[in-house]
Legacy VTK file of the C-alpha trace (Angstrom):
# vtk DataFile Version 3.0
C-alpha trace
ASCII
DATASET POLYDATA
POINTS 207 float
0.000 0.000 0.000
1.188 3.493 -0.730
0.153 7.065 -1.389
-2.463 7.561 -4.112
-3.925 10.931 -4.972
-7.703 10.816 -4.294
-7.327 7.547 -2.352
-10.137 5.065 -3.032
-12.438 7.649 -4.575
-10.789 7.276 -7.983
-11.544 3.543 -8.096
-15.093 3.769 -6.776
-15.906 6.648 -9.135
-14.560 4.624 -12.070
-16.782 1.668 -11.161
-19.874 3.771 -10.439
-19.693 6.127 -13.399
-18.956 3.401 -15.941
-21.830 1.321 -14.536
-24.209 4.298 -14.753
-23.201 4.716 -18.399
-23.985 1.050 -19.026
-27.404 1.447 -17.431
-28.110 4.478 -19.613
-27.196 2.443 -22.698
-29.516 -0.399 -21.685
-32.331 2.126 -21.337
-31.315 3.845 -24.612
-31.071 7.107 -22.656
-28.652 10.001 -23.040
-25.971 9.407 -20.339
-26.205 13.059 -19.316
-29.981 13.056 -18.988
-29.852 9.721 -17.148
-27.508 11.168 -14.552
-29.547 14.342 -14.212
-32.714 12.338 -13.584
-31.158 10.670 -10.536
-29.706 13.755 -8.856
-32.815 14.870 -6.974
-31.836 17.878 -4.862
-28.135 17.681 -5.738
-28.289 20.988 -7.597
-24.544 21.702 -7.289
-23.625 18.547 -9.180
-26.404 19.218 -11.690
-24.881 22.634 -12.450
-21.517 20.992 -13.070
-23.065 18.554 -15.545
-25.008 21.261 -17.336
-21.938 23.492 -17.540
-19.593 20.810 -18.838
-22.092 19.676 -21.470
-22.468 23.256 -22.739
-18.717 23.953 -22.731
-17.815 20.662 -24.373
-20.565 20.596 -26.991
-22.096 17.366 -25.699
-23.773 15.392 -28.501
-25.746 12.956 -26.369
-23.136 10.219 -26.219
-23.968 9.161 -29.772
-22.151 6.204 -31.330
-18.931 7.340 -32.955
-18.881 10.692 -31.149
-15.873 9.805 -29.008
-17.480 11.734 -26.145
-17.823 10.421 -22.604
-19.068 12.024 -19.414
-18.628 11.345 -15.707
-19.195 13.209 -12.431
-18.488 12.945 -8.722
-18.870 14.619 -5.341
-16.308 14.378 -2.551
-14.736 16.440 0.217
-17.304 19.202 -0.112
-16.742 19.645 -3.855
-18.451 18.546 -7.082
-17.079 17.908 -10.553
-18.182 16.857 -14.022
-15.799 15.820 -16.802
-16.369 15.389 -20.515
-13.660 13.543 -22.416
-13.092 13.214 -26.146
-11.041 10.088 -26.834
-10.468 7.329 -29.359
-8.172 4.363 -29.913
-5.175 5.133 -32.114
-2.621 3.036 -33.948
-0.059 3.667 -31.231
-2.393 3.585 -28.224
-5.105 5.589 -26.563
-5.669 9.112 -27.911
-7.303 11.620 -25.559
-8.047 14.803 -27.498
-9.924 16.919 -24.954
-10.836 17.103 -21.293
-13.514 19.601 -20.324
-14.027 20.066 -16.588
-16.615 21.983 -14.583
-16.042 22.100 -10.831
-17.898 23.569 -7.876
-15.439 23.681 -4.980
-17.373 26.201 -2.931
-16.086 29.725 -2.342
-12.804 30.115 -4.258
-10.120 32.099 -2.468
-7.418 31.792 -5.138
-8.876 30.916 -8.576
-5.475 30.448 -10.214
-4.278 28.010 -7.572
-7.599 26.157 -7.534
-7.528 25.751 -11.315
-3.941 24.474 -11.191
-4.892 21.929 -8.523
-7.746 20.611 -10.658
-5.631 20.547 -13.831
-2.818 18.663 -12.104
-5.373 16.207 -10.732
-6.636 15.685 -14.284
-3.097 14.951 -15.477
-2.639 12.472 -12.611
-5.951 10.804 -13.513
-4.979 10.649 -17.183
-1.588 9.127 -16.389
-3.221 6.476 -14.212
-5.834 5.750 -16.869
-3.247 5.072 -19.570
-1.011 2.909 -17.379
1.776 5.211 -16.190
3.195 3.237 -13.286
6.121 1.171 -12.086
6.811 -2.497 -11.585
8.052 -3.698 -8.207
10.830 -6.089 -7.271
10.932 -7.380 -3.691
8.664 -4.534 -2.638
10.870 -1.827 -4.155
9.763 0.304 -7.104
11.838 -0.441 -10.198
11.298 3.077 -11.572
14.127 5.202 -10.234
13.453 8.389 -12.207
10.344 10.294 -13.312
11.109 9.325 -16.919
10.739 5.652 -16.013
7.046 6.017 -15.153
5.688 6.456 -18.672
3.988 9.745 -17.809
2.278 11.613 -20.674
4.582 14.131 -22.293
3.532 17.675 -23.132
3.019 16.653 -26.773
0.680 13.841 -25.664
-1.482 15.995 -23.408
-5.042 16.769 -24.468
-6.469 20.262 -24.418
-7.809 20.840 -20.879
-10.552 23.341 -20.078
-11.421 24.035 -16.439
-14.460 26.075 -15.478
-14.872 27.055 -11.827
-18.521 27.533 -10.945
-19.349 30.510 -8.724
-20.471 29.401 -5.290
-20.839 30.885 -1.829
-20.610 27.563 -0.018
-17.734 26.965 2.361
-14.565 26.059 0.420
-14.262 22.381 -0.420
-11.306 20.310 -1.592
-9.562 21.041 -4.891
-6.395 18.932 -4.793
-8.029 15.520 -5.364
-11.393 16.246 -7.009
-9.688 16.602 -10.411
-8.535 12.971 -10.445
-11.642 10.927 -9.896
-13.830 11.403 -12.993
-11.084 11.350 -15.636
-10.750 7.575 -16.185
-14.512 6.870 -16.363
-15.096 9.783 -18.731
-12.384 8.407 -21.046
-13.695 4.841 -20.787
-17.224 5.996 -21.587
-15.885 7.975 -24.547
-14.066 4.934 -25.919
-17.271 2.896 -25.738
-18.974 5.222 -28.210
-16.221 4.448 -30.730
-15.467 0.766 -30.109
-18.778 -0.500 -28.735
-16.847 -2.329 -26.009
-16.959 -1.708 -22.267
-13.729 -1.427 -20.317
-14.121 -2.649 -16.740
-10.518 -2.528 -15.577
-7.710 -0.056 -15.111
-5.437 0.946 -16.700
-7.460 1.512 -19.860
-4.393 1.046 -22.044
-0.990 -0.421 -21.329
0.411 1.255 -24.431
1.784 4.792 -24.250
-0.148 7.617 -25.817
1.008 8.113 -29.429
LINES 1 208
207 0 1 2 3 4 5 6 7 8 9 10 11 12 13 14 15 16 17 18 19 20 21 22 23 24 25 26 27 28 29 30 31 32 33 34 35 36 37 38 39 40 41 42 43 44 45 46 47 48 49 50 51 52 53 54 55 56 57 58 59 60 61 62 63 64 65 66 67 68 69 70 71 72 73 74 75 76 77 78 79 80 81 82 83 84 85 86 87 88 89 90 91 92 93 94 95 96 97 98 99 100 101 102 103 104 105 106 107 108 109 110 111 112 113 114 115 116 117 118 119 120 121 122 123 124 125 126 127 128 129 130 131 132 133 134 135 136 137 138 139 140 141 142 143 144 145 146 147 148 149 150 151 152 153 154 155 156 157 158 159 160 161 162 163 164 165 166 167 168 169 170 171 172 173 174 175 176 177 178 179 180 181 182 183 184 185 186 187 188 189 190 191 192 193 194 195 196 197 198 199 200 201 202 203 204 205 206
């Protein structure tokens, strides 16, 4: 066991948000509308979903669109992510990540945005298999370059929208991680027709 940004929330959000997408498909329902219908009084999360769908140009999760959506609430904050992704000849291609987050009252917008963006990069790296092998309990990666992290050229365009709120400040450092992998997995389903139920999504590097 070791440190993991967002702790178990990244895994549980992956399972939950991919499963919700599957349920929406069974009911031939727009994944966004399906989520909205279950939110009840969770208006903060609803605003995140509405905002991200408008910013990203959500097309209803149509087959071939390469668009996937996911959302989560934790540590007093809410987030929705729309990913545009597809399989490529050299591995997984993530073209865009659009993020709308309600983290309560924002004291330093620049710092909050950086925290969410860095969380998104962490979530992307985990989704595509950036990791290390272990030998006798010791990590074999000895340098950052050994981890297979996405390079600047491999990074998708990332848009982060902070939603105005007067609630008490929530967490920003880990909320950016949790919805990235499920949004990408749901996006890939619209292209391949296959469901991915394990992480990492791809053991190949991004092309």
